[in-house]
Structure formats: structure tokens, C-alpha cells
C-alpha positions, 0 to 999 in steps of 0.5 A: 867930646860929644863924639866921644860920649856918643861912642861910650854911650853906644859901647855900654848899651852894646856890652849890656845887650851881649850880657841879656843875649847870653843870660836869655841863652842860659836855661831859666831852671836849675837843681841844686843841692847842699849836704851836711851832717849835724849832730843831733837827731832828726826830730829836734832839728825839725822842730828848729827847721819848722819854728819859723818865727824863731828862725832870726835867732840862728839865720844871720840873714834874716831881721825878722820872719812874719807867719802870714797863715798859720795853717799847719802844714800849709804855712805862708812864711815872709822872710825880711832880710837884707836882700829884701822880702820873701815868701814862700809856702809849705807845699809838704810835711813828713815830720820829722824827715820832709819838709818842702817850700814853694817861693810864691812871689809871682813878679819875682826874680826867681822861684822854685822850691826847696826840700829839705831831707833830714836822715839820721846816720850813726849819731847825727842827722844827714841833712840835704837840701834839694832847690829845684829853682828858676831864674827869671831874669837873663841877667841875673841867670848870668850873674848867678853862673858868674859872679854867686853860685845858686848854692850859696843861700843853701850853704848858708842856711845848713852852716846857720843850722850847725851854728844853732846847735855850737857846731862848725857844719862841713857843707858839700854842694853840687848842681845837677 
């Protein structure tokens, strides 16, 4: 019995080591993009996107949002959701067309930026989110390529923004 447990424990440790090694070989950085069209003007969408405290009213993934620093164009926002707490800082604002935020948690499992671009097109607005992300944990890097997608949060965000305006947003995503 003791030998079987030893063999099982060794197999589990070996499997974890192999998974960690595979994740370690994957690149830390990635670029991903999601795009949709929403039948609202860029100005209205930009106002919705930058009203951070109101995000929980249209984003199902959030329980609450704190605006830690409300300095216009340099806001620091702390989002509380089922996945934990995420703090981001606004780095670039070109109202009503561009908003770039950066994850600020130096101890987090991931980091990087989101750039949201709003472009008017034929009575609607093209919404493009580009993520320039970093995944620090080798196991999390492996999971992001096998278990879930690095685009899932952006896709959910764009769909929620569409629902905010009673629209079923069709979202296309890609990794670059």
C-alpha cells in the first residue's frame, strides 16, 4: 500500500513538473483583440465606459467598483468581482475615441494594458479592445491556451456593453 501511494505521489509531482515546464516555455506576453459594433454614437459609449462606478449596473462580472483616485485622465479603479480584485490605472484618454488602462498589481498573476478604440461607422460605433497582456505564472499561461481563452474577458465586456443598450453584440476575437 505504501509503495502505491509513493508511486502515485511521484506521478502527480512529475505531471505538475511537466505542466509547469510546458507553461514556462510559452511566451509571457500576448496580444489579443476583440471587435464588435454597437448602434450608439462613440460619445455615448465613451461616457458609459468611463463612468467606472456604474460598471456593475451593466457588467455581470462585477459586484462593485471603487474609484481609488478620481484624477481625470489618471483614474485608478479597483474592480471587485467573482474572480477577485483587479486594480487598473487609466494611462491614456482621447475622448471620445480612445481609452487605455493598465493593470497595476505588481504581485498579480497577470498584467498589461487594454486599449479601447471607438470608431463611428454607418450609424454605429466599432468597438475594438486590444489587450497587450502578460501572464507571469507558467501554469496560468498553459491554462490560458488550453482551458480558457485570453479573449474571454474582452468578449464578455463587449457583449455586456451591447446589452447595456439592449443589443446582442456579435463579437469577433483573435490573438495576434
